[in-house]
C-alpha positions in Angstrom: 124.7 39.5 128.8 123.5 37.2 126.1 120.6 38.5 123.9 117.5 36.6 123.3 117.2 34.7 120.1 115.5 36.6 117.3 112.0 35.4 116.3 113.4 34.4 112.9 116.1 32.3 114.1 115.9 28.5 113.9 114.2 26.9 117.0 116.2 24.4 119.1 115.0 20.8 118.5 114.6 17.8 120.8 114.7 14.7 118.7 113.8 12.2 121.4 110.9 14.4 122.6 109.8 14.5 119.0 109.8 10.8 118.8 107.8 10.5 122.0 105.2 12.9 121.0 104.9 11.4 117.6 104.3 7.9 119.2 101.7 9.3 121.6 99.8 11.3 118.9 99.7 8.1 116.8 98.5 5.8 119.5 95.9 8.3 120.6 94.2 7.9 117.3 94.1 4.0 117.3 91.1 2.0 118.3 93.4 -0.9 119.0 97.1 -1.6 119.7 100.0 -1.4 117.3 103.2 -3.5 117.1 106.6 -1.9 117.5 107.2 -2.2 113.7 103.9 -0.8 112.9 104.6 2.3 115.1 108.1 2.7 113.5 106.6 2.6 110.0 103.8 5.0 111.0 106.1 7.6 112.4 108.6 7.3 109.6 111.5 5.8 111.7 113.3 2.6 112.2 112.6 0.2 115.1 115.9 0.9 116.6 115.2 4.7 116.5 112.0 4.4 118.6 113.0 1.5 120.8 114.4 3.4 123.8 111.7 6.1 123.6 108.9 3.4 123.4 110.4 1.7 126.4 110.6 4.8 128.4 107.0 5.8 127.5 105.8 2.2 128.8 108.0 2.4 131.9 106.5 5.9 132.8 102.9 4.5 132.1 102.1 6.7 129.0 101.6 3.6 126.8 100.8 0.1 127.7 101.9 -3.1 126.2 99.9 -6.3 126.0 102.1 -9.1 127.4 100.5 -11.7 125.0 100.3 -9.9 121.6 103.1 -7.3 122.3 100.9 -4.6 121.0 101.2 -1.1 122.3 98.1 1.1 123.1 97.5 4.5 124.6 97.1 4.7 128.4 95.0 7.1 130.5 98.1 8.7 132.0 97.6 11.9 130.0 94.1 12.1 131.1 94.9 11.7 134.7 97.5 14.5 134.4 94.9 16.8 132.8 92.6 16.2 135.8 95.5 17.4 138.1 95.4 20.8 136.3 93.7 23.3 138.7 91.1 24.8 136.2 89.8 21.4 135.2 89.9 20.0 138.8 88.0 23.0 140.0 85.4 22.7 137.4 84.8 19.0 138.3 84.7 19.8 142.0 82.1 22.5 141.8 80.0 20.5 139.3 79.8 17.1 141.0 77.3 17.9 143.8 74.8 19.7 141.5 75.1 16.9 138.9 74.3 14.3 141.5 71.2 16.4 142.6 70.2 16.6 138.9 70.5 12.9 138.3 68.5 12.1 141.4 65.7 14.6 140.6 65.2 13.6 136.9 66.3 9.9 137.3 68.6 10.2 134.3 72.3 10.1 133.9 74.2 13.3 133.2 77.7 14.3 132.0 80.0 17.3 131.8 82.1 18.0 128.7 84.7 20.5 127.6 86.5 21.3 124.3 89.8 19.4 124.0 92.0 20.1 121.0 88.9 20.6 118.7 87.0 17.6 120.0 84.4 17.0 122.8 86.0 15.5 125.9 83.7 14.0 128.7 85.3 15.0 132.1 82.7 13.9 134.6 79.6 11.6 134.6 76.9 10.8 137.2 74.9 7.7 136.6 71.1 7.4 136.7 69.7 6.2 140.1 66.9 4.4 138.2 67.2 0.8 137.2 67.8 1.9 133.6 69.8 4.7 132.0 72.4 5.8 129.3 75.9 6.5 130.4 79.0 7.9 128.7 82.4 7.0 129.7 84.6 9.6 131.4 87.5 10.5 129.0 85.4 9.6 125.9 86.0 11.9 122.8 83.4 12.9 120.4 83.3 15.2 117.2 82.2 18.6 117.7 80.2 18.8 114.5 78.1 15.7 114.8 77.1 16.2 118.5 74.6 18.5 120.3 77.2 18.9 123.0 79.7 20.2 120.5 77.1 22.6 119.1 76.6 24.0 122.6 80.4 24.3 123.4 80.9 26.3 120.2 77.8 28.4 120.2 77.0 28.9 123.8 73.3 28.2 123.4 71.3 25.3 124.8 70.2 22.5 122.5 67.5 19.9 122.8 67.6 17.4 119.9 67.6 13.7 119.1 71.0 12.0 119.4 72.7 11.6 115.9 74.2 8.3 117.0 71.8 6.6 119.5 68.2 6.2 118.5 65.8 6.7 121.4 68.0 9.2 123.1 67.3 13.0 123.3 70.3 15.1 124.1 69.5 17.9 126.5 72.5 20.2 126.7 73.0 23.5 128.5 76.1 25.6 128.6 78.0 26.2 131.8 79.7 29.6 131.9 82.3 31.4 134.1 83.2 35.1 133.9 84.9 34.6 130.6 82.1 32.8 128.8 81.1 29.1 128.0 83.7 26.6 129.6 81.7 23.4 129.6 78.4 21.7 128.6 76.0 19.8 130.8 74.4 17.0 129.0 71.4 14.8 129.9 71.1 11.9 127.5 67.4 11.7 128.1 66.0 8.1 127.7 62.2 8.4 126.8 60.5 5.2 127.7 57.3 4.2 129.5 59.5 3.9 132.6 60.7 7.4 132.4 59.1 9.2 135.4 60.1 12.7 134.4 58.7 14.4 131.3 61.3 15.8 128.8 60.2 19.5 129.7 60.9 19.0 133.3 64.3 17.5 132.5 65.1 20.5 130.3 64.1 22.9 133.2 66.1 20.9 135.7 69.2 20.8 133.5 69.0 24.5 132.8 68.7 25.2 136.6 71.7 22.9 137.3 73.9 24.4 134.8 73.2 27.8 136.2 73.9 26.7 139.7 77.4 25.4 138.4 77.9 28.6 136.6 77.3 30.7 139.6 79.7 28.5 141.7 82.4 29.1 139.0 82.0 32.8 139.3 82.2 32.7 143.1 78.4 33.5 143.6 75.9 31.7 146.0 74.4 28.6 144.3 
C-alpha cells in the first residue's frame, strides 16, 4: 500500500487551474473590464498562455466578454454557486420572512450581510415598502474597517451610528447568532426625513427583535 506524502514534500501543482484562479482573482478586483493583453500582463503570462483558460472561463460563465469592446469582466457565477451552499442558503431562507416583516413595520429597507474573505458581503436585501428608501445591492462588498456592519460582524455587538459613506443615513446594525456565535449582521440603513413615520428608537428596537427572531430560527427554537 502506498504511503501518504509527508507534510514537507512538494505539493502537486495544476498550472491550468492556477491560471484560471489568477484570472478570476484579478477580475474580481476590477471596477471595469480588462482586455486579453491587460489580463495576461497583470497575471504575468503571455496571451497564448491564458487564451484557452480565458475562453473556458467565458464558456462556463465565470467571466463575461463585451462583444463590442472585447473587454472581460467578472460575472456573478461564483456568487450564484455560493448561494447553493447549504449553510448560506439556510441562513437566507430563515431570514427572509422576518426581514420582510421588519421592512413593513418600520417602512425602511434592511439587508443581511456576512464576512466573506475579510470583507462584508450583502447576501439578502428587502426594499422599503414606502415611496422612498435606501437599498444595497445583493452581492455588494464593503470594507470591514469602515462600516458599521463590519464592526458588528467582528465584535458581535450592536451598533447605531451615522453611515461613513452616505450622509443622512444612520446604520442600525444588530448581530445574528447561531449556536456557535455571530454568523451575520442585520442592517437597517435608516433614512431620517420628515417622511419617516418610524422614530429611530423604534427602528432600533424592531431590528433587535428581528435579529433575535432570526437567531432563534437558526438555533431551531420557536420564533
